Structure formats: C-alpha cells, structure tokens
N, CA, C, O and CB atoms as a CASP TS submission, in Angstrom:
PFRMAT TS
TARGET T0000
AUTHOR 0000-0000-0000
METHOD Language model
MODEL 1
PARENT N/A
ATOM      1  N   UNK     1     -51.120-130.504 -36.822  1.00  0.00           N
ATOM      2  CA  UNK     1     -52.464-130.099 -36.442  1.00  0.00           C
ATOM      3  C   UNK     1     -52.485-128.700 -36.098  1.00  0.00           C
ATOM      4  O   UNK     1     -51.631-128.267 -35.324  1.00  0.00           O
ATOM      5  CB  UNK     1     -52.989-130.891 -35.322  1.00  0.00           C
ATOM      6  N   UNK     2     -53.360-127.952 -36.585  1.00  0.00           N
ATOM      7  CA  UNK     2     -53.549-126.433 -36.270  1.00  0.00           C
ATOM      8  C   UNK     2     -54.204-126.145 -34.852  1.00  0.00           C
ATOM      9  O   UNK     2     -54.763-127.073 -34.267  1.00  0.00           O
ATOM     10  CB  UNK     2     -54.505-125.762 -37.405  1.00  0.00           C
ATOM     11  N   UNK     3     -54.156-125.050 -34.362  1.00  0.00           N
ATOM     12  CA  UNK     3     -54.760-124.688 -33.223  1.00  0.00           C
ATOM     13  C   UNK     3     -56.276-124.915 -33.334  1.00  0.00           C
ATOM     14  O   UNK     3     -56.896-125.472 -32.428  1.00  0.00           O
ATOM     15  CB  UNK     3     -54.410-123.314 -32.915  1.00  0.00           C
ATOM     16  N   UNK     4     -56.809-124.513 -34.360  1.00  0.00           N
ATOM     17  CA  UNK     4     -58.319-124.719 -34.626  1.00  0.00           C
ATOM     18  C   UNK     4     -58.704-126.127 -34.603  1.00  0.00           C
ATOM     19  O   UNK     4     -59.708-126.502 -33.998  1.00  0.00           O
ATOM     20  CB  UNK     4     -58.747-124.154 -35.981  1.00  0.00           C
ATOM     21  N   UNK     5     -57.902-126.949 -35.275  1.00  0.00           N
ATOM     22  CA  UNK     5     -58.185-128.416 -35.281  1.00  0.00           C
ATOM     23  C   UNK     5     -58.004-129.027 -33.903  1.00  0.00           C
ATOM     24  O   UNK     5     -58.792-129.893 -33.521  1.00  0.00           O
ATOM     25  CB  UNK     5     -57.263-129.146 -36.284  1.00  0.00           C
ATOM     26  N   UNK     6     -56.998-128.612 -33.138  1.00  0.00           N
ATOM     27  CA  UNK     6     -56.838-129.208 -31.790  1.00  0.00           C
ATOM     28  C   UNK     6     -58.045-128.727 -30.962  1.00  0.00           C
ATOM     29  O   UNK     6     -58.621-129.542 -30.241  1.00  0.00           O
ATOM     30  CB  UNK     6     -55.429-128.780 -31.097  1.00  0.00           C
ATOM     31  N   UNK     7     -58.447-127.486 -31.024  1.00  0.00           N
ATOM     32  CA  UNK     7     -59.512-126.909 -30.313  1.00  0.00           C
ATOM     33  C   UNK     7     -60.814-127.629 -30.599  1.00  0.00           C
ATOM     34  O   UNK     7     -61.522-128.041 -29.680  1.00  0.00           O
ATOM     35  CB  UNK     7     -59.616-125.476 -30.637  1.00  0.00           C
ATOM     36  N   UNK     8     -61.119-127.775 -31.853  1.00  0.00           N
ATOM     37  CA  UNK     8     -62.350-128.511 -32.269  1.00  0.00           C
ATOM     38  C   UNK     8     -62.415-129.878 -31.721  1.00  0.00           C
ATOM     39  O   UNK     8     -63.448-130.273 -31.180  1.00  0.00           O
ATOM     40  CB  UNK     8     -62.447-128.599 -33.755  1.00  0.00           C
ATOM     41  N   UNK     9     -61.322-130.654 -31.835  1.00  0.00           N
ATOM     42  CA  UNK     9     -61.151-132.068 -31.436  1.00  0.00           C
ATOM     43  C   UNK     9     -61.437-131.992 -29.857  1.00  0.00           C
ATOM     44  O   UNK     9     -62.195-132.819 -29.349  1.00  0.00           O
ATOM     45  CB  UNK     9     -59.580-132.687 -31.835  1.00  0.00           C
ATOM     46  N   UNK    10     -60.885-131.093 -29.166  1.00  0.00           N
ATOM     47  CA  UNK    10     -61.059-130.940 -27.699  1.00  0.00           C
ATOM     48  C   UNK    10     -62.446-130.763 -27.361  1.00  0.00           C
ATOM     49  O   UNK    10     -62.961-131.437 -26.468  1.00  0.00           O
ATOM     50  CB  UNK    10     -60.287-129.796 -27.154  1.00  0.00           C
ATOM     51  N   UNK    11     -63.136-129.831 -28.068  1.00  0.00           N
ATOM     52  CA  UNK    11     -64.531-129.449 -27.772  1.00  0.00           C
ATOM     53  C   UNK    11     -65.435-130.704 -28.098  1.00  0.00           C
ATOM     54  O   UNK    11     -66.378-130.977 -27.357  1.00  0.00           O
ATOM     55  CB  UNK    11     -64.979-128.133 -28.648  1.00  0.00           C
ATOM     56  N   UNK    12     -65.162-131.408 -29.131  1.00  0.00           N
ATOM     57  CA  UNK    12     -65.878-132.618 -29.485  1.00  0.00           C
ATOM     58  C   UNK    12     -65.857-133.707 -28.442  1.00  0.00           C
ATOM     59  O   UNK    12     -66.817-134.441 -28.207  1.00  0.00           O
ATOM     60  CB  UNK    12     -65.336-133.148 -30.720  1.00  0.00           C
ATOM     61  N   UNK    13     -64.641-133.759 -27.810  1.00  0.00           N
ATOM     62  CA  UNK    13     -64.461-134.712 -26.715  1.00  0.00           C
ATOM     63  C   UNK    13     -64.914-134.341 -25.350  1.00  0.00           C
ATOM     64  O   UNK    13     -65.354-135.192 -24.577  1.00  0.00           O
ATOM     65  CB  UNK    13     -63.120-135.022 -26.617  1.00  0.00           C
ATOM     66  N   UNK    14     -64.809-133.015 -25.026  1.00  0.00           N
ATOM     67  CA  UNK    14     -65.053-132.508 -23.688  1.00  0.00           C
ATOM     68  C   UNK    14     -66.213-131.513 -23.599  1.00  0.00           C
ATOM     69  O   UNK    14     -66.677-131.206 -22.501  1.00  0.00           O
ATOM     70  CB  UNK    14     -63.814-131.866 -23.178  1.00  0.00           C
ATOM     71  N   UNK    15     -66.637-131.059 -24.625  1.00  0.00           N
ATOM     72  CA  UNK    15     -67.832-130.132 -24.775  1.00  0.00           C
ATOM     73  C   UNK    15     -67.552-128.715 -24.414  1.00  0.00           C
ATOM     74  O   UNK    15     -68.040-127.800 -25.078  1.00  0.00           O
ATOM     75  CB  UNK    15     -68.981-130.599 -23.918  1.00  0.00           C
ATOM     76  N   UNK    16     -66.780-128.499 -23.380  1.00  0.00           N
ATOM     77  CA  UNK    16     -66.525-127.043 -22.897  1.00  0.00           C
ATOM     78  C   UNK    16     -65.035-126.817 -22.798  1.00  0.00           C
ATOM     79  O   UNK    16     -64.264-127.776 -22.750  1.00  0.00           O
ATOM     80  CB  UNK    16     -67.205-126.743 -21.445  1.00  0.00           C
ATOM     81  N   UNK    17     -64.608-125.540 -22.767  1.00  0.00           N
ATOM     82  CA  UNK    17     -63.343-125.102 -22.534  1.00  0.00           C
ATOM     83  C   UNK    17     -63.223-123.692 -22.045  1.00  0.00           C
ATOM     84  O   UNK    17     -63.986-122.865 -22.544  1.00  0.00           O
ATOM     85  CB  UNK    17     -62.623-125.273 -23.674  1.00  0.00           C
ATOM     86  N   UNK    18     -62.388-123.320 -21.159  1.00  0.00           N
ATOM     87  CA  UNK    18     -62.118-121.994 -20.829  1.00  0.00           C
ATOM     88  C   UNK    18     -60.696-121.560 -21.118  1.00  0.00           C
ATOM     89  O   UNK    18     -59.892-122.422 -21.472  1.00  0.00           O
ATOM     90  CB  UNK    18     -62.425-121.794 -19.455  1.00  0.00           C
ATOM     91  N   UNK    19     -60.328-120.330 -21.001  1.00  0.00           N
ATOM     92  CA  UNK    19     -58.980-119.826 -21.425  1.00  0.00           C
ATOM     93  C   UNK    19     -57.867-120.516 -20.705  1.00  0.00           C
ATOM     94  O   UNK    19     -56.844-120.775 -21.340  1.00  0.00           O
ATOM     95  CB  UNK    19     -58.857-118.326 -21.185  1.00  0.00           C
ATOM     96  N   UNK    20     -57.967-120.852 -19.397  1.00  0.00           N
ATOM     97  CA  UNK    20     -56.922-121.531 -18.680  1.00  0.00           C
ATOM     98  C   UNK    20     -56.683-122.964 -19.182  1.00  0.00           C
ATOM     99  O   UNK    20     -55.541-123.383 -19.372  1.00  0.00           O
ATOM    100  CB  UNK    20     -57.255-121.547 -17.221  1.00  0.00           C
ATOM    101  N   UNK    21     -57.772-123.701 -19.392  1.00  0.00           N
ATOM    102  CA  UNK    21     -57.611-125.054 -19.991  1.00  0.00           C
ATOM    103  C   UNK    21     -57.042-124.941 -21.372  1.00  0.00           C
ATOM    104  O   UNK    21     -56.187-125.763 -21.698  1.00  0.00           O
ATOM    105  CB  UNK    21     -58.955-125.815 -20.043  1.00  0.00           C
ATOM    106  N   UNK    22     -57.417-124.017 -22.221  1.00  0.00           N
ATOM    107  CA  UNK    22     -56.842-123.928 -23.533  1.00  0.00           C
ATOM    108  C   UNK    22     -55.463-123.602 -23.524  1.00  0.00           C
ATOM    109  O   UNK    22     -54.737-124.045 -24.414  1.00  0.00           O
ATOM    110  CB  UNK    22     -57.511-122.997 -24.321  1.00  0.00           C
ATOM    111  N   UNK    23     -54.957-122.779 -22.499  1.00  0.00           N
ATOM    112  CA  UNK    23     -53.477-122.528 -22.432  1.00  0.00           C
ATOM    113  C   UNK    23     -52.782-123.748 -21.900  1.00  0.00           C
ATOM    114  O   UNK    23     -51.801-124.214 -22.480  1.00  0.00           O
ATOM    115  CB  UNK    23     -53.137-121.294 -21.529  1.00  0.00           C
ATOM    116  N   UNK    24     -53.261-124.252 -20.841  1.00  0.00           N
ATOM    117  CA  UNK    24     -52.514-125.413 -20.172  1.00  0.00           C
ATOM    118  C   UNK    24     -52.558-126.698 -20.981  1.00  0.00           C
ATOM    119  O   UNK    24     -51.568-127.429 -20.995  1.00  0.00           O
ATOM    120  CB  UNK    24     -53.114-125.713 -18.765  1.00  0.00           C
ATOM    121  N   UNK    25     -53.698-127.020 -21.679  1.00  0.00           N
ATOM    122  CA  UNK    25     -53.863-128.318 -22.391  1.00  0.00           C
ATOM    123  C   UNK    25     -53.508-128.226 -23.745  1.00  0.00           C
ATOM    124  O   UNK    25     -52.860-129.122 -24.287  1.00  0.00           O
ATOM    125  CB  UNK    25     -55.212-128.826 -22.322  1.00  0.00           C
ATOM    126  N   UNK    26     -53.913-127.121 -24.392  1.00  0.00           N
ATOM    127  CA  UNK    26     -53.758-127.138 -25.871  1.00  0.00           C
ATOM    128  C   UNK    26     -52.654-125.997 -26.420  1.00  0.00           C
ATOM    129  O   UNK    26     -52.370-125.899 -27.614  1.00  0.00           O
ATOM    130  CB  UNK    26     -55.256-126.861 -26.529  1.00  0.00           C
ATOM    131  N   UNK    27     -52.138-125.246 -25.490  1.00  0.00           N
ATOM    132  CA  UNK    27     -51.036-124.399 -25.805  1.00  0.00           C
ATOM    133  C   UNK    27     -51.722-123.162 -26.604  1.00  0.00           C
ATOM    134  O   UNK    27     -51.041-122.524 -27.407  1.00  0.00           O
ATOM    135  CB  UNK    27     -49.870-125.225 -26.684  1.00  0.00           C
ATOM    136  N   UNK    28     -52.995-122.859 -26.384  1.00  0.00           N
ATOM    137  CA  UNK    28     -53.656-121.744 -27.162  1.00  0.00           C
ATOM    138  C   UNK    28     -53.832-120.648 -26.181  1.00  0.00           C
ATOM    139  O   UNK    28     -54.543-120.794 -25.187  1.00  0.00           O
ATOM    140  CB  UNK    28     -55.072-122.161 -27.827  1.00  0.00           C
ATOM    141  N   UNK    29     -53.141-119.464 -26.467  1.00  0.00           N
ATOM    142  CA  UNK    29     -53.169-118.281 -25.654  1.00  0.00           C
ATOM    143  C   UNK    29     -54.331-117.460 -25.999  1.00  0.00           C
ATOM    144  O   UNK    29     -54.963-116.916 -25.094  1.00  0.00           O
ATOM    145  CB  UNK    29     -51.929-117.498 -25.794  1.00  0.00           C
ATOM    146  N   UNK    30     -54.681-117.316 -27.266  1.00  0.00           N
ATOM    147  CA  UNK    30     -55.730-116.393 -27.737  1.00  0.00           C
ATOM    148  C   UNK    30     -56.941-117.182 -28.028  1.00  0.00           C
ATOM    149  O   UNK    30     -57.349-117.246 -29.188  1.00  0.00           O
ATOM    150  CB  UNK    30     -55.297-115.598 -28.981  1.00  0.00           C
ATOM    151  N   UNK    31     -57.582-117.821 -27.013  1.00  0.00           N
ATOM    152  CA  UNK    31     -58.671-118.754 -27.258  1.00  0.00           C
ATOM    153  C   UNK    31     -59.894-117.955 -28.003  1.00  0.00           C
ATOM    154  O   UNK    31     -60.489-118.482 -28.942  1.00  0.00           O
ATOM    155  CB  UNK    31     -59.148-119.417 -25.822  1.00  0.00           C
ATOM    156  N   UNK    32     -60.181-116.827 -27.588  1.00  0.00           N
ATOM    157  CA  UNK    32     -61.361-116.120 -28.238  1.00  0.00           C
ATOM    158  C   UNK    32     -61.094-116.042 -29.776  1.00  0.00           C
ATOM    159  O   UNK    32     -62.023-116.239 -30.559  1.00  0.00           O
ATOM    160  CB  UNK    32     -61.570-114.602 -27.612  1.00  0.00           C
ATOM    161  N   UNK    33     -59.904-115.772 -30.189  1.00  0.00           N
ATOM    162  CA  UNK    33     -59.550-115.609 -31.585  1.00  0.00           C
ATOM    163  C   UNK    33     -59.874-116.998 -32.322  1.00  0.00           C
ATOM    164  O   UNK    33     -60.502-117.039 -33.381  1.00  0.00           O
ATOM    165  CB  UNK    33     -57.975-115.181 -31.722  1.00  0.00           C
ATOM    166  N   UNK    34     -59.391-118.110 -31.669  1.00  0.00           N
ATOM    167  CA  UNK    34     -59.701-119.416 -32.307  1.00  0.00           C
ATOM    168  C   UNK    34     -61.104-119.762 -32.368  1.00  0.00           C
ATOM    169  O   UNK    34     -61.558-120.396 -33.320  1.00  0.00           O
ATOM    170  CB  UNK    34     -59.036-120.482 -31.632  1.00  0.00           C
ATOM    171  N   UNK    35     -61.913-119.319 -31.254  1.00  0.00           N
ATOM    172  CA  UNK    35     -63.360-119.588 -31.251  1.00  0.00           C
ATOM    173  C   UNK    35     -63.951-118.745 -32.335  1.00  0.00           C
ATOM    174  O   UNK    35     -64.850-119.259 -32.999  1.00  0.00           O
ATOM    175  CB  UNK    35     -64.032-119.283 -29.860  1.00  0.00           C
ATOM    176  N   UNK    36     -63.589-117.564 -32.599  1.00  0.00           N
ATOM    177  CA  UNK    36     -64.023-116.674 -33.754  1.00  0.00           C
ATOM    178  C   UNK    36     -63.831-117.423 -35.034  1.00  0.00           C
ATOM    179  O   UNK    36     -64.737-117.490 -35.865  1.00  0.00           O
ATOM    180  CB  UNK    36     -63.207-115.311 -33.808  1.00  0.00           C
ATOM    181  N   UNK    37     -62.615-118.013 -35.210  1.00  0.00           N
ATOM    182  CA  UNK    37     -62.305-118.742 -36.449  1.00  0.00           C
ATOM    183  C   UNK    37     -63.206-119.964 -36.651  1.00  0.00           C
ATOM    184  O   UNK    37     -63.654-120.240 -37.764  1.00  0.00           O
ATOM    185  CB  UNK    37     -60.847-119.183 -36.441  1.00  0.00           C
ATOM    186  N   UNK    38     -63.460-120.682 -35.573  1.00  0.00           N
ATOM    187  CA  UNK    38     -64.328-121.862 -35.679  1.00  0.00           C
ATOM    188  C   UNK    38     -65.777-121.455 -35.969  1.00  0.00           C
ATOM    189  O   UNK    38     -66.451-122.150 -36.729  1.00  0.00           O
ATOM    190  CB  UNK    38     -64.263-122.696 -34.381  1.00  0.00           C
ATOM    191  N   UNK    39     -66.266-120.390 -35.413  1.00  0.00           N
ATOM    192  CA  UNK    39     -67.591-119.857 -35.629  1.00  0.00           C
ATOM    193  C   UNK    39     -67.650-119.446 -37.113  1.00  0.00           C
ATOM    194  O   UNK    39     -68.624-119.761 -37.796  1.00  0.00           O
ATOM    195  CB  UNK    39     -67.901-118.637 -34.650  1.00  0.00           C
ATOM    196  N   UNK    40     -66.599-118.735 -37.627  1.00  0.00           N
ATOM    197  CA  UNK    40     -66.578-118.378 -39.035  1.00  0.00           C
ATOM    198  C   UNK    40     -66.690-119.466 -39.986  1.00  0.00           C
ATOM    199  O   UNK    40     -67.185-119.299 -41.100  1.00  0.00           O
ATOM    200  CB  UNK    40     -65.415-117.690 -39.332  1.00  0.00           C
ATOM    201  N   UNK    41     -66.188-120.709 -39.525  1.00  0.00           N
ATOM    202  CA  UNK    41     -66.207-121.940 -40.377  1.00  0.00           C
ATOM    203  C   UNK    41     -67.541-122.599 -40.202  1.00  0.00           C
ATOM    204  O   UNK    41     -67.776-123.636 -40.823  1.00  0.00           O
ATOM    205  CB  UNK    41     -65.042-122.948 -40.005  1.00  0.00           C
ATOM    206  N   UNK    42     -68.472-122.047 -39.364  1.00  0.00           N
ATOM    207  CA  UNK    42     -69.803-122.577 -39.334  1.00  0.00           C
ATOM    208  C   UNK    42     -70.125-123.461 -38.126  1.00  0.00           C
ATOM    209  O   UNK    42     -71.205-124.042 -38.019  1.00  0.00           O
ATOM    210  CB  UNK    42     -70.027-123.331 -40.555  1.00  0.00           C
ATOM    211  N   UNK    43     -69.092-123.542 -37.177  1.00  0.00           N
ATOM    212  CA  UNK    43     -69.390-124.291 -35.977  1.00  0.00           C
ATOM    213  C   UNK    43     -70.208-123.440 -35.027  1.00  0.00           C
ATOM    214  O   UNK    43     -70.040-122.228 -34.897  1.00  0.00           O
ATOM    215  CB  UNK    43     -68.108-124.770 -35.306  1.00  0.00           C
ATOM    216  N   UNK    44     -71.136-124.188 -34.349  1.00  0.00           N
ATOM    217  CA  UNK    44     -72.118-123.464 -33.423  1.00  0.00           C
ATOM    218  C   UNK    44     -71.383-123.524 -32.062  1.00  0.00           C
ATOM    219  O   UNK    44     -71.241-124.617 -31.514  1.00  0.00           O
ATOM    220  CB  UNK    44     -73.681-124.196 -33.357  1.00  0.00           C
ATOM    221  N   UNK    45     -70.935-122.447 -31.528  1.00  0.00           N
ATOM    222  CA  UNK    45     -70.305-122.405 -30.171  1.00  0.00           C
ATOM    223  C   UNK    45     -70.961-121.290 -29.418  1.00  0.00           C
ATOM    224  O   UNK    45     -71.112-120.173 -29.913  1.00  0.00           O
ATOM    225  CB  UNK    45     -68.729-122.190 -30.232  1.00  0.00           C
ATOM    226  N   UNK    46     -71.367-121.630 -28.153  1.00  0.00           N
ATOM    227  CA  UNK    46     -71.948-120.654 -27.227  1.00  0.00           C
ATOM    228  C   UNK    46     -70.864-120.176 -26.243  1.00  0.00           C
ATOM    229  O   UNK    46     -69.903-120.880 -25.933  1.00  0.00           O
ATOM    230  CB  UNK    46     -73.166-121.275 -26.456  1.00  0.00           C
ATOM    231  N   UNK    47     -71.077-118.952 -25.780  1.00  0.00           N
ATOM    232  CA  UNK    47     -70.176-118.338 -24.755  1.00  0.00           C
ATOM    233  C   UNK    47     -71.013-118.051 -23.515  1.00  0.00           C
ATOM    234  O   UNK    47     -72.032-117.361 -23.553  1.00  0.00           O
ATOM    235  CB  UNK    47     -69.484-116.993 -25.293  1.00  0.00           C
ATOM    236  N   UNK    48     -70.517-118.633 -22.385  1.00  0.00           N
ATOM    237  CA  UNK    48     -71.093-118.357 -21.086  1.00  0.00           C
ATOM    238  C   UNK    48     -70.040-117.720 -20.170  1.00  0.00           C
ATOM    239  O   UNK    48     -68.846-117.714 -20.472  1.00  0.00           O
ATOM    240  CB  UNK    48     -71.653-119.650 -20.460  1.00  0.00           C
ATOM    241  N   UNK    49     -70.484-117.226 -19.131  1.00  0.00           N
ATOM    242  CA  UNK    49     -69.579-116.735 -18.034  1.00  0.00           C
ATOM    243  C   UNK    49     -69.466-117.736 -16.876  1.00  0.00           C
ATOM    244  O   UNK    49     -70.448-118.216 -16.309  1.00  0.00           O
ATOM    245  CB  UNK    49     -70.097-115.377 -17.476  1.00  0.00           C
ATOM    246  N   UNK    50     -68.221-118.004 -16.578  1.00  0.00           N
ATOM    247  CA  UNK    50     -67.883-118.992 -15.527  1.00  0.00           C
ATOM    248  C   UNK    50     -67.291-118.205 -14.367  1.00  0.00           C
ATOM    249  O   UNK    50     -66.319-117.471 -14.544  1.00  0.00           O
ATOM    250  CB  UNK    50     -66.861-120.112 -16.054  1.00  0.00           C
ATOM    251  N   UNK    51     -67.859-118.352 -13.208  1.00  0.00           N
ATOM    252  CA  UNK    51     -67.240-117.654 -12.042  1.00  0.00           C
ATOM    253  C   UNK    51     -66.119-118.424 -11.425  1.00  0.00           C
ATOM    254  O   UNK    51     -66.241-119.625 -11.181  1.00  0.00           O
ATOM    255  CB  UNK    51     -68.269-117.380 -10.978  1.00  0.00           C
ATOM    256  N   UNK    52     -65.043-117.762 -11.171  1.00  0.00           N
ATOM    257  CA  UNK    52     -63.823-118.427 -10.529  1.00  0.00           C
ATOM    258  C   UNK    52     -63.355-117.599  -9.411  1.00  0.00           C
ATOM    259  O   UNK    52     -63.824-116.476  -9.222  1.00  0.00           O
ATOM    260  CB  UNK    52     -62.640-118.632 -11.539  1.00  0.00           C
ATOM    261  N   UNK    53     -62.417-118.129  -8.639  1.00  0.00           N
ATOM    262  CA  UNK    53     -61.661-117.443  -7.674  1.00  0.00           C
ATOM    263  C   UNK    53     -60.214-117.482  -8.127  1.00  0.00           C
ATOM    264  O   UNK    53     -59.684-118.553  -8.423  1.00  0.00           O
ATOM    265  CB  UNK    53     -61.855-118.045  -6.285  1.00  0.00           C
ATOM    266  N   UNK    54     -59.554-116.296  -8.185  1.00  0.00           N
ATOM    267  CA  UNK    54     -58.120-116.276  -8.712  1.00  0.00           C
ATOM    268  C   UNK    54     -57.248-116.433  -7.573  1.00  0.00           C
ATOM    269  O   UNK    54     -57.707-116.581  -6.440  1.00  0.00           O
ATOM    270  CB  UNK    54     -57.741-114.959  -9.486  1.00  0.00           C
ATOM    271  N   UNK    55     -55.970-116.407  -7.830  1.00  0.00           N
ATOM    272  CA  UNK    55     -54.824-116.776  -6.992  1.00  0.00           C
ATOM    273  C   UNK    55     -54.820-115.839  -5.758  1.00  0.00           C
ATOM    274  O   UNK    55     -54.249-116.177  -4.721  1.00  0.00           O
ATOM    275  CB  UNK    55     -53.453-116.669  -7.810  1.00  0.00           C
ATOM    276  N   UNK    56     -55.452-114.685  -5.883  1.00  0.00           N
ATOM    277  CA  UNK    56     -55.523-113.687  -4.813  1.00  0.00           C
ATOM    278  C   UNK    56     -56.830-113.772  -3.940  1.00  0.00           C
ATOM    279  O   UNK    56     -57.152-112.905  -3.127  1.00  0.00           O
ATOM    280  CB  UNK    56     -55.416-112.295  -5.441  1.00  0.00           C
ATOM    281  N   UNK    57     -57.510-114.862  -4.191  1.00  0.00           N
ATOM    282  CA  UNK    57     -58.733-115.092  -3.505  1.00  0.00           C
ATOM    283  C   UNK    57     -59.854-114.097  -3.962  1.00  0.00           C
ATOM    284  O   UNK    57     -60.793-113.911  -3.188  1.00  0.00           O
ATOM    285  CB  UNK    57     -58.484-114.986  -2.008  1.00  0.00           C
ATOM    286  N   UNK    58     -59.824-113.487  -5.090  1.00  0.00           N
ATOM    287  CA  UNK    58     -60.765-112.654  -5.639  1.00  0.00           C
ATOM    288  C   UNK    58     -61.715-113.252  -6.594  1.00  0.00           C
ATOM    289  O   UNK    58     -61.322-113.954  -7.525  1.00  0.00           O
ATOM    290  CB  UNK    58     -60.131-111.639  -6.222  1.00  0.00           C
ATOM    291  N   UNK    59     -63.015-112.975  -6.373  1.00  0.00           N
ATOM    292  CA  UNK    59     -64.051-113.474  -7.327  1.00  0.00           C
ATOM    293  C   UNK    59     -63.912-112.796  -8.598  1.00  0.00           C
ATOM    294  O   UNK    59     -63.746-111.577  -8.626  1.00  0.00           O
ATOM    295  CB  UNK    59     -65.460-113.279  -6.814  1.00  0.00           C
ATOM    296  N   UNK    60     -63.971-113.544  -9.728  1.00  0.00           N
ATOM    297  CA  UNK    60     -63.982-112.943 -11.125  1.00  0.00           C
ATOM    298  C   UNK    60     -64.731-113.905 -11.998  1.00  0.00           C
ATOM    299  O   UNK    60     -65.235-114.924 -11.525  1.00  0.00           O
ATOM    300  CB  UNK    60     -62.494-112.685 -11.716  1.00  0.00           C
ATOM    301  N   UNK    61     -64.812-113.575 -13.334  1.00  0.00           N
ATOM    302  CA  UNK    61     -65.470-114.428 -14.279  1.00  0.00           C
ATOM    303  C   UNK    61     -64.656-114.507 -15.469  1.00  0.00           C
ATOM    304  O   UNK    61     -63.898-113.584 -15.764  1.00  0.00           O
ATOM    305  CB  UNK    61     -66.833-113.966 -14.607  1.00  0.00           C
ATOM    306  N   UNK    62     -64.767-115.580 -16.192  1.00  0.00           N
ATOM    307  CA  UNK    62     -64.021-115.872 -17.392  1.00  0.00           C
ATOM    308  C   UNK    62     -65.068-116.456 -18.367  1.00  0.00           C
ATOM    309  O   UNK    62     -66.127-116.937 -17.964  1.00  0.00           O
ATOM    310  CB  UNK    62     -62.790-116.877 -17.114  1.00  0.00           C
ATOM    311  N   UNK    63     -64.720-116.390 -19.672  1.00  0.00           N
ATOM    312  CA  UNK    63     -65.585-117.037 -20.629  1.00  0.00           C
ATOM    313  C   UNK    63     -65.375-118.548 -20.625  1.00  0.00           C
ATOM    314  O   UNK    63     -64.283-119.088 -20.448  1.00  0.00           O
ATOM    315  CB  UNK    63     -65.346-116.473 -22.014  1.00  0.00           C
ATOM    316  N   UNK    64     -66.493-119.155 -20.832  1.00  0.00           N
ATOM    317  CA  UNK    64     -66.435-120.644 -21.123  1.00  0.00           C
ATOM    318  C   UNK    64     -67.207-120.851 -22.355  1.00  0.00           C
ATOM    319  O   UNK    64     -68.331-120.380 -22.531  1.00  0.00           O
ATOM    320  CB  UNK    64     -67.018-121.550 -19.946  1.00  0.00           C
ATOM    321  N   UNK    65     -66.513-121.630 -23.269  1.00  0.00           N
ATOM    322  CA  UNK    65     -67.156-121.914 -24.540  1.00  0.00           C
ATOM    323  C   UNK    65     -67.650-123.303 -24.620  1.00  0.00           C
ATOM    324  O   UNK    65     -67.002-124.217 -24.108  1.00  0.00           O
ATOM    325  CB  UNK    65     -66.238-121.661 -25.658  1.00  0.00           C
ATOM    326  N   UNK    66     -68.804-123.515 -25.257  1.00  0.00           N
ATOM    327  CA  UNK    66     -69.490-124.859 -25.438  1.00  0.00           C
ATOM    328  C   UNK    66     -69.877-125.013 -26.755  1.00  0.00           C
ATOM    329  O   UNK    66     -70.481-124.136 -27.373  1.00  0.00           O
ATOM    330  CB  UNK    66     -70.687-125.054 -24.587  1.00  0.00           C
ATOM    331  N   UNK    67     -69.504-126.275 -27.298  1.00  0.00           N
ATOM    332  CA  UNK    67     -69.875-126.679 -28.673  1.00  0.00           C
ATOM    333  C   UNK    67     -71.217-127.069 -28.639  1.00  0.00           C
ATOM    334  O   UNK    67     -71.565-127.857 -27.759  1.00  0.00           O
ATOM    335  CB  UNK    67     -69.039-127.780 -29.240  1.00  0.00           C
ATOM    336  N   UNK    68     -72.134-126.593 -29.557  1.00  0.00           N
ATOM    337  CA  UNK    68     -73.433-126.940 -29.639  1.00  0.00           C
ATOM    338  C   UNK    68     -73.619-127.893 -30.759  1.00  0.00           C
ATOM    339  O   UNK    68     -73.262-127.579 -31.895  1.00  0.00           O
ATOM    340  CB  UNK    68     -74.251-125.783 -29.763  1.00  0.00           C
ATOM    341  N   UNK    69     -74.148-129.019 -30.504  1.00  0.00           N
ATOM    342  CA  UNK    69     -74.357-130.063 -31.574  1.00  0.00           C
ATOM    343  C   UNK    69     -75.627-129.834 -32.371  1.00  0.00           C
ATOM    344  O   UNK    69     -75.933-130.605 -33.280  1.00  0.00           O
ATOM    345  CB  UNK    69     -74.416-131.475 -30.950  1.00  0.00           C
TER
END
C-alpha cells in the first residue's frame, strides 16, 4: 500500500490528520506532499490551523487536514 493509499484510508476512517499523527501512525514524514498528491487526484481536503503546545511549553500551530465528503 502506498503512502497516499494509507493516508486516504486513514482520512476516510478518522476524518482529520496532522503532521505528528501522520509520522507516528502512518510513517509519513512529508504529509503536505501527500495531501497535494491526493488533491491532484481530485480528493477534496481542507487545511486548518491547529494550535498546540510543544515540548518547550511554547504555543504554536500546525496544519490539520480534513477530508471533505
């Protein structure tokens, strides 16, 4: 199964994903590239900002992707 196939299956089951989930769960390091590939194949995926606190207790934001049905 390719990274795009794994990612699409995950989005169909869980609806959203962020880069840390992609790395830990799917082994995908360049999530934005795979999202681009899925969008190029015609899948509707929205990008939102998700606020997090990092390991240094700093506030930051990361991309969160959502599959649009």
